[in-house]
Each structure stands twice: as structure tokens, then as C-alpha cells.
All heavy atoms as atom14 arrays in JSON, in Angstrom:
{
  "sequence": "METLKEIWAFLRVRKKFWLLPIILTLFALAGLIVFASGSTVISPFIYMF",
  "atom14_mask": [
    [1, 1, 1, 1, 1, 1, 1, 1, 0, 0, 0, 0, 0, 0],
    [1, 1, 1, 1, 1, 1, 1, 1, 1, 0, 0, 0, 0, 0],
    [1, 1, 1, 1, 1, 1, 1, 0, 0, 0, 0, 0, 0, 0],
    [1, 1, 1, 1, 1, 1, 1, 1, 0, 0, 0, 0, 0, 0],
    [1, 1, 1, 1, 1, 1, 1, 1, 1, 0, 0, 0, 0, 0],
    [1, 1, 1, 1, 1, 1, 1, 1, 1, 0, 0, 0, 0, 0],
    [1, 1, 1, 1, 1, 1, 1, 1, 0, 0, 0, 0, 0, 0],
    [1, 1, 1, 1, 1, 1, 1, 1, 1, 1, 1, 1, 1, 1],
    [1, 1, 1, 1, 1, 0, 0, 0, 0, 0, 0, 0, 0, 0],
    [1, 1, 1, 1, 1, 1, 1, 1, 1, 1, 1, 0, 0, 0],
    [1, 1, 1, 1, 1, 1, 1, 1, 0, 0, 0, 0, 0, 0],
    [1, 1, 1, 1, 1, 1, 1, 1, 1, 1, 1, 0, 0, 0],
    [1, 1, 1, 1, 1, 1, 1, 0, 0, 0, 0, 0, 0, 0],
    [1, 1, 1, 1, 1, 1, 1, 1, 1, 1, 1, 0, 0, 0],
    [1, 1, 1, 1, 1, 1, 1, 1, 1, 0, 0, 0, 0, 0],
    [1, 1, 1, 1, 1, 1, 1, 1, 1, 0, 0, 0, 0, 0],
    [1, 1, 1, 1, 1, 1, 1, 1, 1, 1, 1, 0, 0, 0],
    [1, 1, 1, 1, 1, 1, 1, 1, 1, 1, 1, 1, 1, 1],
    [1, 1, 1, 1, 1, 1, 1, 1, 0, 0, 0, 0, 0, 0],
    [1, 1, 1, 1, 1, 1, 1, 1, 0, 0, 0, 0, 0, 0],
    [1, 1, 1, 1, 1, 1, 1, 0, 0, 0, 0, 0, 0, 0],
    [1, 1, 1, 1, 1, 1, 1, 1, 0, 0, 0, 0, 0, 0],
    [1, 1, 1, 1, 1, 1, 1, 1, 0, 0, 0, 0, 0, 0],
    [1, 1, 1, 1, 1, 1, 1, 1, 0, 0, 0, 0, 0, 0],
    [1, 1, 1, 1, 1, 1, 1, 0, 0, 0, 0, 0, 0, 0],
    [1, 1, 1, 1, 1, 1, 1, 1, 0, 0, 0, 0, 0, 0],
    [1, 1, 1, 1, 1, 1, 1, 1, 1, 1, 1, 0, 0, 0],
    [1, 1, 1, 1, 1, 0, 0, 0, 0, 0, 0, 0, 0, 0],
    [1, 1, 1, 1, 1, 1, 1, 1, 0, 0, 0, 0, 0, 0],
    [1, 1, 1, 1, 1, 0, 0, 0, 0, 0, 0, 0, 0, 0],
    [1, 1, 1, 1, 0, 0, 0, 0, 0, 0, 0, 0, 0, 0],
    [1, 1, 1, 1, 1, 1, 1, 1, 0, 0, 0, 0, 0, 0],
    [1, 1, 1, 1, 1, 1, 1, 1, 0, 0, 0, 0, 0, 0],
    [1, 1, 1, 1, 1, 1, 1, 0, 0, 0, 0, 0, 0, 0],
    [1, 1, 1, 1, 1, 1, 1, 1, 1, 1, 1, 0, 0, 0],
    [1, 1, 1, 1, 1, 0, 0, 0, 0, 0, 0, 0, 0, 0],
    [1, 1, 1, 1, 1, 1, 0, 0, 0, 0, 0, 0, 0, 0],
    [1, 1, 1, 1, 0, 0, 0, 0, 0, 0, 0, 0, 0, 0],
    [1, 1, 1, 1, 1, 1, 0, 0, 0, 0, 0, 0, 0, 0],
    [1, 1, 1, 1, 1, 1, 1, 0, 0, 0, 0, 0, 0, 0],
    [1, 1, 1, 1, 1, 1, 1, 0, 0, 0, 0, 0, 0, 0],
    [1, 1, 1, 1, 1, 1, 1, 1, 0, 0, 0, 0, 0, 0],
    [1, 1, 1, 1, 1, 1, 0, 0, 0, 0, 0, 0, 0, 0],
    [1, 1, 1, 1, 1, 1, 1, 0, 0, 0, 0, 0, 0, 0],
    [1, 1, 1, 1, 1, 1, 1, 1, 1, 1, 1, 0, 0, 0],
    [1, 1, 1, 1, 1, 1, 1, 1, 0, 0, 0, 0, 0, 0],
    [1, 1, 1, 1, 1, 1, 1, 1, 1, 1, 1, 1, 0, 0],
    [1, 1, 1, 1, 1, 1, 1, 1, 0, 0, 0, 0, 0, 0],
    [1, 1, 1, 1, 1, 1, 1, 1, 1, 1, 1, 0, 0, 0]
  ],
  "atom14_positions": [
    [[0.83, -1.2, 0.01], [-0.08, 0.03, 0.0], [0.85, 1.21, -0.05], [0.44, 2.24, -0.55], [-0.87, 0.03, 1.3], [-2.08, -0.9, 1.1], [-3.03, -0.63, -0.4], [-4.23, 0.53, 0.15], [0.0, 0.0, 0.0], [0.0, 0.0, 0.0], [0.0, 0.0, 0.0], [0.0, 0.0, 0.0], [0.0, 0.0, 0.0], [0.0, 0.0, 0.0]],
    [[2.17, 1.2, 0.48], [2.91, 2.31, 0.63], [3.23, 2.88, -0.82], [3.28, 4.01, -0.99], [4.26, 1.99, 1.4], [5.01, 3.12, 1.53], [4.36, 4.15, 2.59], [3.67, 3.77, 3.49], [4.72, 5.36, 2.45], [0.0, 0.0, 0.0], [0.0, 0.0, 0.0], [0.0, 0.0, 0.0], [0.0, 0.0, 0.0], [0.0, 0.0, 0.0]],
    [[3.44, 1.92, -1.68], [3.71, 2.32, -3.11], [2.57, 3.04, -3.77], [2.83, 4.0, -4.32], [4.05, 1.06, -3.88], [5.14, 0.37, -3.31], [4.45, 1.42, -5.43], [0.0, 0.0, 0.0], [0.0, 0.0, 0.0], [0.0, 0.0, 0.0], [0.0, 0.0, 0.0], [0.0, 0.0, 0.0], [0.0, 0.0, 0.0], [0.0, 0.0, 0.0]],
    [[1.41, 2.61, -3.55], [0.19, 3.31, -3.98], [0.1, 4.68, -3.5], [-0.33, 5.6, -4.21], [-1.03, 2.54, -3.77], [-1.17, 1.19, -4.53], [-2.4, 0.32, -4.11], [-1.18, 1.29, -6.01], [0.0, 0.0, 0.0], [0.0, 0.0, 0.0], [0.0, 0.0, 0.0], [0.0, 0.0, 0.0], [0.0, 0.0, 0.0], [0.0, 0.0, 0.0]],
    [[0.42, 4.82, -2.2], [0.42, 6.16, -1.55], [1.45, 7.11, -2.25], [1.1, 8.19, -2.37], [0.62, 5.96, -0.08], [-0.6, 5.37, 0.66], [-0.24, 5.29, 2.18], [-1.33, 4.56, 2.89], [-1.08, 4.56, 4.35], [0.0, 0.0, 0.0], [0.0, 0.0, 0.0], [0.0, 0.0, 0.0], [0.0, 0.0, 0.0], [0.0, 0.0, 0.0]],
    [[2.66, 6.6, -2.39], [3.59, 7.39, -3.11], [3.22, 7.73, -4.47], [3.48, 8.91, -4.84], [4.97, 6.59, -3.01], [5.55, 6.55, -1.58], [6.86, 5.81, -1.68], [7.52, 5.82, -2.71], [7.35, 5.45, -0.57], [0.0, 0.0, 0.0], [0.0, 0.0, 0.0], [0.0, 0.0, 0.0], [0.0, 0.0, 0.0], [0.0, 0.0, 0.0]],
    [[2.67, 6.91, -5.23], [2.3, 7.16, -6.58], [1.21, 8.24, -6.5], [1.3, 9.21, -7.41], [1.77, 5.96, -7.35], [2.99, 5.02, -7.6], [1.09, 6.24, -8.59], [2.59, 3.74, -8.07], [0.0, 0.0, 0.0], [0.0, 0.0, 0.0], [0.0, 0.0, 0.0], [0.0, 0.0, 0.0], [0.0, 0.0, 0.0], [0.0, 0.0, 0.0]],
    [[0.23, 8.13, -5.58], [-0.81, 9.09, -5.67], [-0.37, 10.49, -5.17], [-0.78, 11.58, -5.71], [-1.96, 8.63, -4.65], [-2.98, 9.75, -4.42], [-3.22, 10.36, -3.28], [-3.98, 10.07, -5.41], [-4.27, 11.23, -3.59], [-4.7, 11.11, -4.79], [-4.15, 9.8, -6.78], [-5.76, 11.76, -5.45], [-5.11, 10.46, -7.53], [-5.85, 11.43, -6.82]],
    [[0.68, 10.49, -4.21], [1.2, 11.77, -3.9], [1.95, 12.43, -4.97], [1.91, 13.7, -5.12], [2.09, 11.59, -2.63], [0.0, 0.0, 0.0], [0.0, 0.0, 0.0], [0.0, 0.0, 0.0], [0.0, 0.0, 0.0], [0.0, 0.0, 0.0], [0.0, 0.0, 0.0], [0.0, 0.0, 0.0], [0.0, 0.0, 0.0], [0.0, 0.0, 0.0]],
    [[2.61, 11.6, -5.66], [3.38, 12.2, -6.85], [2.36, 12.75, -7.88], [2.62, 13.94, -8.48], [4.36, 10.92, -7.57], [4.75, 11.56, -8.9], [5.94, 12.28, -8.9], [4.16, 11.03, -10.01], [6.47, 12.67, -10.11], [4.73, 11.47, -11.3], [5.83, 12.24, -11.32], [0.0, 0.0, 0.0], [0.0, 0.0, 0.0], [0.0, 0.0, 0.0]],
    [[1.34, 12.05, -8.18], [0.46, 12.48, -9.22], [-0.36, 13.84, -8.74], [-0.6, 14.74, -9.49], [-0.66, 11.42, -9.43], [-0.21, 10.18, -10.22], [-1.38, 9.2, -10.25], [0.38, 10.66, -11.47], [0.0, 0.0, 0.0], [0.0, 0.0, 0.0], [0.0, 0.0, 0.0], [0.0, 0.0, 0.0], [0.0, 0.0, 0.0], [0.0, 0.0, 0.0]],
    [[-0.52, 13.84, -7.35], [-1.3, 14.93, -6.93], [-0.36, 16.28, -6.8], [-0.8, 17.33, -7.14], [-1.73, 14.71, -5.45], [-2.79, 15.73, -4.84], [-3.27, 15.3, -3.59], [-1.89, 14.92, -2.87], [-1.89, 14.61, -1.59], [-2.98, 14.4, -0.88], [-0.86, 14.36, -0.99], [0.0, 0.0, 0.0], [0.0, 0.0, 0.0], [0.0, 0.0, 0.0]],
    [[0.81, 16.13, -6.35], [1.77, 17.21, -6.24], [2.23, 17.78, -7.65], [2.17, 19.0, -7.92], [3.05, 16.84, -5.47], [4.09, 17.94, -5.62], [2.58, 16.58, -4.05], [0.0, 0.0, 0.0], [0.0, 0.0, 0.0], [0.0, 0.0, 0.0], [0.0, 0.0, 0.0], [0.0, 0.0, 0.0], [0.0, 0.0, 0.0], [0.0, 0.0, 0.0]],
    [[2.57, 16.87, -8.61], [3.06, 17.23, -9.88], [1.9, 17.39, -10.89], [2.19, 17.86, -11.96], [3.94, 16.08, -10.44], [5.01, 15.77, -9.62], [6.14, 16.62, -9.78], [7.28, 16.16, -8.96], [8.5, 16.58, -9.11], [8.78, 17.44, -10.02], [9.38, 16.24, -8.22], [0.0, 0.0, 0.0], [0.0, 0.0, 0.0], [0.0, 0.0, 0.0]],
    [[0.59, 17.27, -10.39], [-0.5, 17.43, -11.22], [-0.48, 16.63, -12.66], [-0.67, 17.26, -13.63], [-0.86, 18.97, -11.65], [-0.82, 19.76, -10.29], [-1.86, 20.75, -10.39], [-1.94, 21.8, -9.13], [-1.97, 21.21, -7.95], [0.0, 0.0, 0.0], [0.0, 0.0, 0.0], [0.0, 0.0, 0.0], [0.0, 0.0, 0.0], [0.0, 0.0, 0.0]],
    [[-0.09, 15.41, -12.53], [0.0, 14.47, -13.69], [-1.13, 13.5, -13.57], [-0.86, 12.29, -13.72], [1.41, 13.67, -13.57], [2.63, 14.66, -13.49], [3.09, 14.94, -14.8], [4.4, 15.76, -14.79], [4.81, 16.27, -16.0], [0.0, 0.0, 0.0], [0.0, 0.0, 0.0], [0.0, 0.0, 0.0], [0.0, 0.0, 0.0], [0.0, 0.0, 0.0]],
    [[-2.37, 14.08, -13.49], [-3.45, 13.09, -13.46], [-3.74, 12.33, -14.68], [-4.36, 11.29, -14.66], [-4.62, 13.84, -12.97], [-4.65, 14.5, -11.53], [-4.52, 15.77, -11.39], [-4.59, 13.61, -10.53], [-4.47, 16.32, -10.17], [-4.6, 14.16, -9.28], [-4.55, 15.42, -9.05], [0.0, 0.0, 0.0], [0.0, 0.0, 0.0], [0.0, 0.0, 0.0]],
    [[-3.17, 12.74, -15.82], [-3.4, 11.99, -17.1], [-2.53, 10.62, -16.96], [-2.83, 9.79, -17.79], [-2.83, 12.82, -18.22], [-1.48, 13.24, -18.12], [-0.92, 14.4, -17.5], [-0.27, 12.53, -18.66], [0.45, 14.42, -17.54], [0.85, 13.38, -18.24], [-0.13, 11.32, -19.33], [2.2, 12.98, -18.61], [1.2, 10.92, -19.57], [2.27, 11.74, -19.35]],
    [[-1.65, 10.46, -16.03], [-1.02, 9.2, -15.88], [-1.83, 8.15, -15.19], [-1.52, 7.01, -15.22], [0.3, 9.38, -15.1], [1.45, 10.09, -15.87], [2.6, 10.35, -14.83], [1.87, 9.22, -16.96], [0.0, 0.0, 0.0], [0.0, 0.0, 0.0], [0.0, 0.0, 0.0], [0.0, 0.0, 0.0], [0.0, 0.0, 0.0], [0.0, 0.0, 0.0]],
    [[-2.85, 8.62, -14.55], [-3.67, 7.72, -13.7], [-4.23, 6.49, -14.5], [-4.13, 5.35, -14.08], [-4.72, 8.43, -12.88], [-5.53, 7.62, -11.83], [-4.43, 7.17, -10.85], [-6.56, 8.52, -11.28], [0.0, 0.0, 0.0], [0.0, 0.0, 0.0], [0.0, 0.0, 0.0], [0.0, 0.0, 0.0], [0.0, 0.0, 0.0], [0.0, 0.0, 0.0]],
    [[-4.94, 6.68, -15.75], [-5.37, 5.65, -16.52], [-4.33, 4.64, -16.91], [-4.55, 3.43, -16.9], [-6.07, 6.26, -17.64], [-6.3, 7.69, -17.28], [-5.27, 7.99, -16.24], [0.0, 0.0, 0.0], [0.0, 0.0, 0.0], [0.0, 0.0, 0.0], [0.0, 0.0, 0.0], [0.0, 0.0, 0.0], [0.0, 0.0, 0.0], [0.0, 0.0, 0.0]],
    [[-3.18, 5.2, -17.18], [-2.0, 4.2, -17.62], [-1.56, 3.36, -16.46], [-1.42, 2.15, -16.73], [-0.84, 5.12, -18.26], [-1.26, 5.96, -19.44], [0.39, 4.27, -18.49], [-0.31, 6.9, -19.85], [0.0, 0.0, 0.0], [0.0, 0.0, 0.0], [0.0, 0.0, 0.0], [0.0, 0.0, 0.0], [0.0, 0.0, 0.0], [0.0, 0.0, 0.0]],
    [[-1.46, 3.98, -15.28], [-0.99, 3.21, -14.13], [-2.1, 2.12, -13.71], [-1.75, 1.1, -13.45], [-0.68, 4.15, -12.91], [0.49, 5.01, -13.33], [-0.34, 3.41, -11.67], [0.78, 6.11, -12.42], [0.0, 0.0, 0.0], [0.0, 0.0, 0.0], [0.0, 0.0, 0.0], [0.0, 0.0, 0.0], [0.0, 0.0, 0.0], [0.0, 0.0, 0.0]],
    [[-3.31, 2.65, -13.82], [-4.4, 1.57, -13.46], [-4.4, 0.54, -14.53], [-4.68, -0.7, -14.04], [-5.69, 2.2, -13.38], [-5.88, 3.24, -12.33], [-7.26, 3.93, -12.36], [-5.8, 2.54, -10.94], [0.0, 0.0, 0.0], [0.0, 0.0, 0.0], [0.0, 0.0, 0.0], [0.0, 0.0, 0.0], [0.0, 0.0, 0.0], [0.0, 0.0, 0.0]],
    [[-4.19, 0.69, -15.68], [-4.16, -0.29, -16.7], [-3.0, -1.32, -16.59], [-3.22, -2.57, -16.56], [-4.08, 0.24, -18.18], [-5.19, 1.2, -18.37], [-4.12, -0.81, -19.18], [0.0, 0.0, 0.0], [0.0, 0.0, 0.0], [0.0, 0.0, 0.0], [0.0, 0.0, 0.0], [0.0, 0.0, 0.0], [0.0, 0.0, 0.0], [0.0, 0.0, 0.0]],
    [[-1.89, -0.68, -16.22], [-0.68, -1.65, -15.94], [-0.92, -2.51, -14.68], [-0.63, -3.65, -14.67], [0.5, -0.69, -15.59], [1.13, -0.17, -17.0], [2.25, 0.87, -16.57], [1.56, -1.14, -17.92], [0.0, 0.0, 0.0], [0.0, 0.0, 0.0], [0.0, 0.0, 0.0], [0.0, 0.0, 0.0], [0.0, 0.0, 0.0], [0.0, 0.0, 0.0]],
    [[-1.51, -1.9, -13.58], [-1.84, -2.76, -12.42], [-2.94, -3.72, -12.73], [-2.78, -4.88, -12.21], [-2.33, -1.83, -11.25], [-1.23, -1.18, -10.44], [-1.18, 0.25, -10.45], [-0.23, -2.02, -9.86], [-0.17, 0.85, -9.6], [0.73, -1.39, -8.95], [0.69, -0.01, -8.97], [0.0, 0.0, 0.0], [0.0, 0.0, 0.0], [0.0, 0.0, 0.0]],
    [[-3.74, -3.38, -13.6], [-4.87, -4.41, -13.87], [-4.32, -5.62, -14.72], [-4.53, -6.78, -14.45], [-5.94, -3.8, -14.69], [0.0, 0.0, 0.0], [0.0, 0.0, 0.0], [0.0, 0.0, 0.0], [0.0, 0.0, 0.0], [0.0, 0.0, 0.0], [0.0, 0.0, 0.0], [0.0, 0.0, 0.0], [0.0, 0.0, 0.0], [0.0, 0.0, 0.0]],
    [[-3.43, -5.18, -15.65], [-2.73, -6.32, -16.48], [-1.8, -7.23, -15.47], [-1.68, -8.47, -15.75], [-1.9, -5.69, -17.58], [-2.73, -5.1, -18.73], [-1.82, -4.41, -19.74], [-3.54, -6.37, -19.43], [0.0, 0.0, 0.0], [0.0, 0.0, 0.0], [0.0, 0.0, 0.0], [0.0, 0.0, 0.0], [0.0, 0.0, 0.0], [0.0, 0.0, 0.0]],
    [[-1.14, -6.56, -14.68], [-0.33, -7.3, -13.74], [-1.1, -8.18, -12.81], [-0.74, -9.38, -12.58], [0.57, -6.31, -12.85], [0.0, 0.0, 0.0], [0.0, 0.0, 0.0], [0.0, 0.0, 0.0], [0.0, 0.0, 0.0], [0.0, 0.0, 0.0], [0.0, 0.0, 0.0], [0.0, 0.0, 0.0], [0.0, 0.0, 0.0], [0.0, 0.0, 0.0]],
    [[-2.22, -7.68, -12.37], [-3.12, -8.65, -11.51], [-3.63, -9.76, -12.43], [-3.8, -10.9, -11.82], [0.0, 0.0, 0.0], [0.0, 0.0, 0.0], [0.0, 0.0, 0.0], [0.0, 0.0, 0.0], [0.0, 0.0, 0.0], [0.0, 0.0, 0.0], [0.0, 0.0, 0.0], [0.0, 0.0, 0.0], [0.0, 0.0, 0.0], [0.0, 0.0, 0.0]],
    [[-4.05, -9.52, -13.7], [-4.5, -10.59, -14.52], [-3.48, -11.63, -14.71], [-3.73, -12.76, -14.74], [-5.01, -9.96, -15.94], [-5.56, -10.97, -16.93], [-6.84, -11.56, -16.3], [-5.67, -10.28, -18.15], [0.0, 0.0, 0.0], [0.0, 0.0, 0.0], [0.0, 0.0, 0.0], [0.0, 0.0, 0.0], [0.0, 0.0, 0.0], [0.0, 0.0, 0.0]],
    [[-2.19, -11.21, -14.83], [-1.24, -12.19, -15.19], [-0.91, -12.96, -13.87], [-0.68, -14.23, -14.0], [0.12, -11.37, -15.74], [-0.16, -10.94, -16.97], [1.34, -12.37, -15.59], [1.05, -10.04, -17.51], [0.0, 0.0, 0.0], [0.0, 0.0, 0.0], [0.0, 0.0, 0.0], [0.0, 0.0, 0.0], [0.0, 0.0, 0.0], [0.0, 0.0, 0.0]],
    [[-0.94, -12.35, -12.78], [-0.78, -13.06, -11.4], [-1.78, -14.07, -11.12], [-1.6, -15.23, -10.9], [-0.54, -12.13, -10.28], [-0.65, -12.8, -8.91], [0.76, -11.33, -10.42], [0.0, 0.0, 0.0], [0.0, 0.0, 0.0], [0.0, 0.0, 0.0], [0.0, 0.0, 0.0], [0.0, 0.0, 0.0], [0.0, 0.0, 0.0], [0.0, 0.0, 0.0]],
    [[-3.1, -13.6, -11.5], [-4.21, -14.42, -11.21], [-4.27, -15.62, -12.29], [-4.55, -16.65, -11.9], [-5.58, -13.58, -11.45], [-6.77, -14.44, -11.47], [-7.27, -15.01, -10.23], [-7.49, -14.7, -12.57], [-8.36, -15.79, -10.23], [-8.66, -15.43, -12.63], [-9.08, -15.97, -11.38], [0.0, 0.0, 0.0], [0.0, 0.0, 0.0], [0.0, 0.0, 0.0]],
    [[-3.84, -15.36, -13.47], [-3.88, -16.47, -14.52], [-2.72, -17.47, -14.41], [-2.77, -18.38, -15.08], [-3.95, -15.84, -15.94], [0.0, 0.0, 0.0], [0.0, 0.0, 0.0], [0.0, 0.0, 0.0], [0.0, 0.0, 0.0], [0.0, 0.0, 0.0], [0.0, 0.0, 0.0], [0.0, 0.0, 0.0], [0.0, 0.0, 0.0], [0.0, 0.0, 0.0]],
    [[-1.72, -17.05, -13.67], [-0.5, -17.94, -13.66], [-0.89, -19.25, -12.98], [-0.35, -20.24, -13.26], [0.6, -17.25, -12.87], [0.26, -17.0, -11.48], [0.0, 0.0, 0.0], [0.0, 0.0, 0.0], [0.0, 0.0, 0.0], [0.0, 0.0, 0.0], [0.0, 0.0, 0.0], [0.0, 0.0, 0.0], [0.0, 0.0, 0.0], [0.0, 0.0, 0.0]],
    [[-1.89, -19.26, -12.09], [-2.22, -20.49, -11.38], [-3.43, -21.19, -12.15], [-3.81, -22.36, -11.88], [0.0, 0.0, 0.0], [0.0, 0.0, 0.0], [0.0, 0.0, 0.0], [0.0, 0.0, 0.0], [0.0, 0.0, 0.0], [0.0, 0.0, 0.0], [0.0, 0.0, 0.0], [0.0, 0.0, 0.0], [0.0, 0.0, 0.0], [0.0, 0.0, 0.0]],
    [[-4.02, -20.46, -13.09], [-5.19, -21.04, -13.77], [-4.77, -21.34, -15.22], [-4.38, -20.66, -15.98], [-6.39, -20.13, -13.91], [-7.28, -20.58, -14.72], [0.0, 0.0, 0.0], [0.0, 0.0, 0.0], [0.0, 0.0, 0.0], [0.0, 0.0, 0.0], [0.0, 0.0, 0.0], [0.0, 0.0, 0.0], [0.0, 0.0, 0.0], [0.0, 0.0, 0.0]],
    [[-4.97, -22.68, -15.62], [-4.58, -23.08, -16.98], [-5.81, -22.86, -17.9], [-5.5, -22.94, -19.11], [-4.35, -24.69, -16.94], [-5.39, -25.39, -16.45], [-3.09, -24.84, -16.06], [0.0, 0.0, 0.0], [0.0, 0.0, 0.0], [0.0, 0.0, 0.0], [0.0, 0.0, 0.0], [0.0, 0.0, 0.0], [0.0, 0.0, 0.0], [0.0, 0.0, 0.0]],
    [[-6.87, -22.5, -17.46], [-8.06, -22.16, -18.46], [-7.83, -20.94, -19.09], [-8.02, -20.72, -20.27], [-9.38, -22.23, -17.6], [-10.47, -21.76, -18.48], [-9.55, -23.49, -16.89], [0.0, 0.0, 0.0], [0.0, 0.0, 0.0], [0.0, 0.0, 0.0], [0.0, 0.0, 0.0], [0.0, 0.0, 0.0], [0.0, 0.0, 0.0], [0.0, 0.0, 0.0]],
    [[-7.32, -19.86, -18.39], [-7.23, -18.56, -18.96], [-5.92, -18.4, -19.68], [-5.69, -17.52, -20.59], [-7.4, -17.51, -17.88], [-8.77, -17.59, -17.22], [-7.26, -16.03, -18.44], [-8.87, -16.69, -16.03], [0.0, 0.0, 0.0], [0.0, 0.0, 0.0], [0.0, 0.0, 0.0], [0.0, 0.0, 0.0], [0.0, 0.0, 0.0], [0.0, 0.0, 0.0]],
    [[-4.88, -19.17, -19.26], [-3.48, -19.0, -19.77], [-3.44, -18.89, -21.41], [-2.59, -18.14, -21.81], [-2.55, -20.16, -19.24], [-2.55, -20.0, -17.83], [0.0, 0.0, 0.0], [0.0, 0.0, 0.0], [0.0, 0.0, 0.0], [0.0, 0.0, 0.0], [0.0, 0.0, 0.0], [0.0, 0.0, 0.0], [0.0, 0.0, 0.0], [0.0, 0.0, 0.0]],
    [[-4.07, -19.84, -22.13], [-3.82, -19.75, -23.51], [-4.3, -18.41, -24.25], [-3.76, -17.85, -25.07], [-4.8, -20.81, -24.05], [-4.93, -21.65, -22.96], [-4.76, -20.9, -21.73], [0.0, 0.0, 0.0], [0.0, 0.0, 0.0], [0.0, 0.0, 0.0], [0.0, 0.0, 0.0], [0.0, 0.0, 0.0], [0.0, 0.0, 0.0], [0.0, 0.0, 0.0]],
    [[-5.24, -17.64, -23.5], [-5.6, -16.41, -23.99], [-4.56, -15.35, -23.67], [-4.59, -14.25, -24.47], [-6.98, -15.99, -23.55], [-8.09, -17.01, -23.84], [-8.58, -17.84, -22.99], [-8.5, -17.05, -25.23], [-9.56, -18.79, -23.38], [-9.44, -17.99, -25.52], [-9.99, -18.85, -24.74], [0.0, 0.0, 0.0], [0.0, 0.0, 0.0], [0.0, 0.0, 0.0]],
    [[-3.97, -15.45, -22.47], [-2.87, -14.35, -22.25], [-1.68, -14.64, -23.01], [-1.17, -13.59, -23.53], [-2.65, -14.5, -20.67], [-3.74, -14.06, -19.95], [-1.44, -13.63, -20.34], [-3.68, -14.23, -18.41], [0.0, 0.0, 0.0], [0.0, 0.0, 0.0], [0.0, 0.0, 0.0], [0.0, 0.0, 0.0], [0.0, 0.0, 0.0], [0.0, 0.0, 0.0]],
    [[-1.23, -15.84, -23.17], [0.14, -16.06, -23.91], [-0.12, -16.12, -25.45], [0.85, -16.19, -26.15], [0.7, -17.31, -23.47], [0.98, -17.37, -21.88], [0.47, -18.16, -21.03], [1.85, -16.36, -21.55], [0.68, -18.07, -19.69], [2.32, -16.26, -20.25], [1.68, -17.17, -19.3], [2.02, -17.08, -17.96], [0.0, 0.0, 0.0], [0.0, 0.0, 0.0]],
    [[-1.34, -15.94, -25.93], [-1.68, -15.78, -27.4], [-1.12, -14.56, -27.89], [-0.68, -14.5, -29.07], [-3.06, -15.97, -27.62], [-3.55, -16.01, -28.98], [-5.18, -16.31, -29.35], [-6.05, -14.99, -28.43], [0.0, 0.0, 0.0], [0.0, 0.0, 0.0], [0.0, 0.0, 0.0], [0.0, 0.0, 0.0], [0.0, 0.0, 0.0], [0.0, 0.0, 0.0]],
    [[-1.07, -13.47, -27.12], [-0.6, -12.16, -27.71], [0.97, -12.17, -27.53], [1.78, -11.66, -27.37], [-1.24, -11.03, -26.92], [-2.73, -10.95, -27.01], [-3.47, -11.31, -25.94], [-3.28, -10.75, -28.24], [-4.9, -11.29, -26.08], [-4.58, -10.64, -28.47], [-5.43, -10.94, -27.26], [0.0, 0.0, 0.0], [0.0, 0.0, 0.0], [0.0, 0.0, 0.0]]
  ]
}
């Protein structure tokens, strides 16, 4: 959680709110990869790209 707080503080101080969708997308993709690493049903769709 500390990393998320630091990222939010950076975005707020530097007024770089346009980076928020990019960061959220990266976190979502990372979560999908971590979630799918244990599941063999979703794996072919991830590694297809």
C-alpha cells in the first residue's frame, strides 16, 4: 500500500493526473497475469498475444 500512496502523492503534487489511467491499466494487467498464472483455463488467451 505504501507504493500506491507514493504514486498518488506524486500525481497530486505534480498534477500528472493523465498518468492515472495508464497506471491503473498496468496494475490491472499485472493482476490478471498473477491471477492467470495459477489457472490453466485462462493461460492460452494471455500467452496468445
